[in-house]
N, C-alpha and C positions, 0 to 999 in steps of 0.2 A: 662457648653460647655465642661468641662473637664470629666465631668461624663458621657456624651453621647460620646466621643472618647474612654474612658475606655470599655464602653457598646461595641461601634461597633467591637474594637478591640479583645474583647472576644466571640463576635458573629463570627466574621471573622475568629479566631484561631477556635473555633467549629466547621466552616464548613468545614475548610481544612481539619481538621483531618477525619472526617465522610465521605469527598468528594470520596477517595476511593470506600468503601462501596458501597455508592449511586451509582458510576460509574457503578459497577459490576452488582449491583441490575437491572439497567436499561439496559447494554447492554445484561445480560443472562436471566433476566427473563421477565421484561416488552416490550422492543423491540421485544424479540419473541412472545410474548402473542399477542400485536398488530398486527405483520406481520404473525401470523397463522390465526387470524380473518379475515385481509385482501384476504389471498389466498385462503381461504375457499370459496370465492365467484368468483373464479376463476379455469379453466381447465390450468394447466401448463405443459407444457412439453418442457422441456430444457430452450431455453430462449424466448419462446413464451408463454404467460399469453393471455387468452381471457376469458372475464368477463361471466358467465353463471348463474349468480344472484344465486338463493335458489337450483340449481340442484342438486349440491354435497348432499344436505341436503336431499332434497327427495330420491335420489340414495340411500343413506346408511340407511334411515327407510325402505327399501325396498330391503336391503342386509341381506340374512339368515345369513350369515357367522358373519357380524357384532353383529346381533341380538344375536346369539347364542353367541357371546363373551362377550356380556354384560350380560347373564345370567349366564355363566359360572362365569365373574367376580363376580356377586352377592351372588353366591353360596359360591364361595372362600372367599368374606369378611365375611359373614355370619358364617362360619366356624371358622374364626379366631376369632371373637366375640364372637361367644357363648360357643367354647372350650378354646381357646388362653388367651383371659381377665382374665376368673376366674381363667386360672392354674398359670396364672403371680400373682392374687391376693393372691393364696394362697401358693406360693412361697414365697410372701413378708411377709407373717404372719408366716411362718417358720424361714423365715432368718431374723426377728426381734425377735428372740428370746435370751436370755442371754446364749449362749452356748460357750463350749472351740473351739476353729477351726472354727465358724460361719463366722470370715471374708475371709477364705480359699473356705468355699462353696459359697459365694457371688461371688465372683472372678469366681470360676469356672462356676458357672450359666452364667455370663455375658459374659464370652470368644466367645462364638458364635457369640454376638453379632458385636462384632471387626473384625470378621473373613469375609471373600471376599464373597461375595455371590457366584462369579462363582466357587471358589473352596468348598465350602460348597456343592454346587448342582451336580458336579461334585462326590463326595465322596458319596454324597446320592444317586446319579443315579447307582453307584456301589451296594450299600446296598440294592436298590430298585430290583435287577434282580431276576430269578429266585431262585438261589442257593445263593442269597445274604443275611445277616444276619438278614434282616427283617424276611423273609420267616422262617428261621433255629428257630428265638423265636418265632413265632407263632406256629411254628411247636412242640414245645415242650408241648403246653398244646392243641395238638391233632387238630388243624388248618390246612387245607390243603393249601399249596402255592398260593400264590396269583401274576398274572402278573400285578403287578402294575402299570406300565408304558405303557402296551400294551394293556389292557383291559379298555375300555371307562368307566366303572362302578367303577373302583378303581383309575384312574389317577389320577384325581382333589385332590382326599381324600390324595395321596401321598403329591402332593405338597402342601395341606394346613399342612399334620404331619410335614413336613419337615420345613416349613415357622414357624408355632408354634414352632420348637427347636429351630431355628435360632433367631428368635426375642422377643421371650417372656422375654428374659432376662434384655432387655431396659424396657418395662412395669415394671417388677418385681422393677427394681431400681425404678423408678417413685411412685410406690406403698409404698417401702420402705419409702422413703422421706417424704412419704403424713403420713405413720403411726407415723414417729419420729416425729411429727408434734402434734398429738392427746395429750393433756396434760394428764400425769399418775395419776392426782388427780382423774379425772373421773374414770378411772378404782379402784383405790382405794375407790372410794366412792362404786360404784357398789360391790366390794367384800365384804364392808360391811354389804350391804343390801341382802349378799348372793347370787348375781347373778353368773349364772354359765357360763363357757366360752363361749356356743353356744348362752346363753343370750346375753352378753356381744359384741359378734360379731355382732349380728343382730341389736342390739340396740343402741350400742354405736360407733364399729368401722365402719360399712357399712354409717350409715349417716354422720358422721365424715367425714369420706374419700369421700363421694361423690362427691366432687369440683376435687379429683384427678382421680375419676371413670370417670367422666365427660371429663378430659382432655385428659384421656387415649383412650376412646371409639371415640373421634374427630381426634384424631392423626392417631388412627390405621383404622378406616375408610380410610382415605385419602390414608393412605400407601397402604392398600390392594387393593384400587381401581388403583393403579398404580403398580402392580404385569406384571412385567416384566423377569427378568433374570431366575427365577426358570422355569417358563412353556416352556421358549427358550431351555434352556439346558435340564430339565427333557424330555421333550417329544416334544419339538418344534410345539404345538398346537394340537398335534395327543392326541389319536388315533381318529380320524373322526372329528377332532374341539372339542372334551371331553375339552381340557384344554387352546383350544385359548381364550385369555384375550382382553380386549380393547386396553392395550398400543400396547400387540404385533401385536393384526391387523394393528394399526397403523405403526407400526414400517415395516410390509412387504409391506403395501400401499405407503409409503412413501419411502423405499429403495430396495424393491424387485419387486415390479409392477409402480414405478417411478411414482405414481399419487399422488404429496404434495399436491395438492389442494383438494384432495379427504381425504387425510391423516388428512389435518387441520380442515374439515369439523367437523372428527372424533375426534380430541383432542379438539374442540369447545364443542362438544356434553359431553365429560367427563369433561372439567371445568365446565359445567352447570350442571351437576349432584353433582360434591363435592361440587359445592358453594350451591347448593338447600339443599343438605344434610344437610352441616355445618350450615345453617341460621334456617333450622328446629329443629337442634339438640341445637341451643342458646334460640331458643322460647321457646321450652320443658322442657331445664334444668333449668327453674326457679318453675317448678311444683314440679321438687324433687332433685335436689341439693341445700344441707343447708349447711350454713356456719355459724362456730360457733361465730364469731362476730355480725351477725345477731340478 
């Protein structure tokens, strides 16, 4: 009986401590998710709600603007994965070296991560102007100035470049943590066998870093599909919808067109896309992720 009372008090104390976090999770994540799914089946106008079934979903799959936004978001995500993640990995390898002042380099490279996205976007908007710093730099190698934010061929590329600069420091830090968990004895054994740095990187570092690469890939894809501030501030979805993204489209429908039901259906589709991609990644990772304890 005493043991039961002791356990009951411990459990009660534990639940009291986690209650604020659980309440916040329900109010700001679980409830909005359920409410959004509910509203996606309604035509919402001010205080009036009319049940319309799957009409919102039929409408969005025939909405050329939303389909374009899905394509833009997919291209943006692909650009971040193909260029941003490898860059973060290479920077992590460099930052993992024992060099004088390396801590300062790490701090400098990570600073953009903790800087406001709005502030960063405003600065880069100036850098991407016709006479901005970016065009001045590429002009040094004989490249003609580019209308980064007004030319539909380059606008999305500009957002990708800025986002890589802004966010690669976080992935670098995660990769750095993964690199420092690899036992040095493995590299020492490779040195005895005469392995070159490139051989050690592809035969030791990458395989043992695969769990970290998997984590970075999952989180990067999830974050990239939710791109919003950059597209809104730099181009506001233009020119001609070339940089319109899914979340920006949801925002426009919910708060500018005042169609919360239709916006909720788009949000549900975004949730379904992210859930499907994440599940697929967890299924596929069993084939290429290597864990040292296995």
